[in-house]
C-alpha positions in Angstrom: -14.6 -9.8 4.3 -13.4 -6.6 3.1 -14.7 -5.6 -0.2 -11.7 -5.7 -2.8 -12.9 -2.3 -4.3 -11.9 -0.3 -1.4 -9.1 1.8 -2.6 -6.6 4.0 -1.0 -8.7 7.3 -2.1 -11.8 5.7 -0.4 -9.5 5.1 2.9 -8.4 8.7 2.7 -11.9 10.1 2.2 -13.0 7.9 5.2 -10.0 9.5 7.2 -11.0 13.1 6.2 -14.7 12.4 7.5 -13.5 10.8 10.7 -11.1 13.6 11.5 -14.2 16.1 11.0 -16.8 14.0 12.8 -14.9 11.9 15.4 -15.0 8.5 16.4 -18.0 6.9 18.1 -17.4 5.7 21.7 -17.9 1.9 20.6 -15.5 2.0 17.7 -12.2 3.1 19.0 -9.3 0.5 18.7 -7.7 -1.5 21.2 -4.5 -2.9 20.0 -3.7 -1.1 16.6 -4.0 2.5 15.3 -3.6 3.5 11.4 -1.5 6.6 11.6 -2.0 9.3 8.8 -0.7 12.8 8.8 0.5 12.1 12.4 -3.0 11.3 13.8 -4.3 8.0 15.1 -7.3 6.5 13.7 -9.1 2.9 14.4 -8.4 0.8 11.5 -11.6 -1.2 11.6 -13.8 1.8 11.9 -11.8 3.6 8.9 -12.5 0.4 6.8 -16.2 0.6 7.8 -16.4 4.4 6.7 -14.4 3.8 3.6 -16.9 1.3 2.5 -19.3 4.1 2.2 -17.3 5.9 -0.4 -16.7 2.8 -2.4 -20.0 0.8 -2.0 -22.8 3.4 -0.7 -23.0 2.4 2.8 -20.9 1.7 6.1 -19.5 -1.6 6.1 -21.0 -3.6 9.4 -18.0 -4.5 11.7 -19.4 -8.2 12.1 -18.8 -8.6 8.5 -14.9 -8.5 8.4 -12.2 -9.0 11.3 -10.2 -6.6 13.0 -6.1 -7.4 13.4 -4.8 -9.3 10.7 -7.4 -9.0 8.0 -8.0 -5.2 8.7 -4.4 -4.3 9.4 -3.0 -6.5 6.1 -5.5 -4.6 3.8 -4.5 -1.4 4.8 -0.8 -1.9 4.8 -1.2 -3.4 1.3 -2.7 0.2 0.2 0.4 1.8 1.9 -1.0 2.9 5.3 0.9 2.8 8.6 -0.4 0.6 11.2 1.2 0.8 14.7 0.7 -1.6 17.5 -0.5 0.4 20.5 0.6 -2.2 22.8 4.3 -2.0 21.7 4.3 1.9 21.5 3.0 2.2 25.0 
């Protein structure tokens, strides 16, 4: 489950960190991307990193689901989620 105290600012901090440090090989997305300022980011990894800014640690990917849970959470915060398979 995604912690409810993760806010838009935490997501933006996570995106900034990911933009600077890159995405680990095993954390790339397969079906969806979060687009921010024209750049794609893996939604589930963004949530994991954002938790560090909200709660002090990266959220284990096994603690929440990709797809519906992650995408709905990010959309509620105003972020754009794009289906990679439909864009291809």
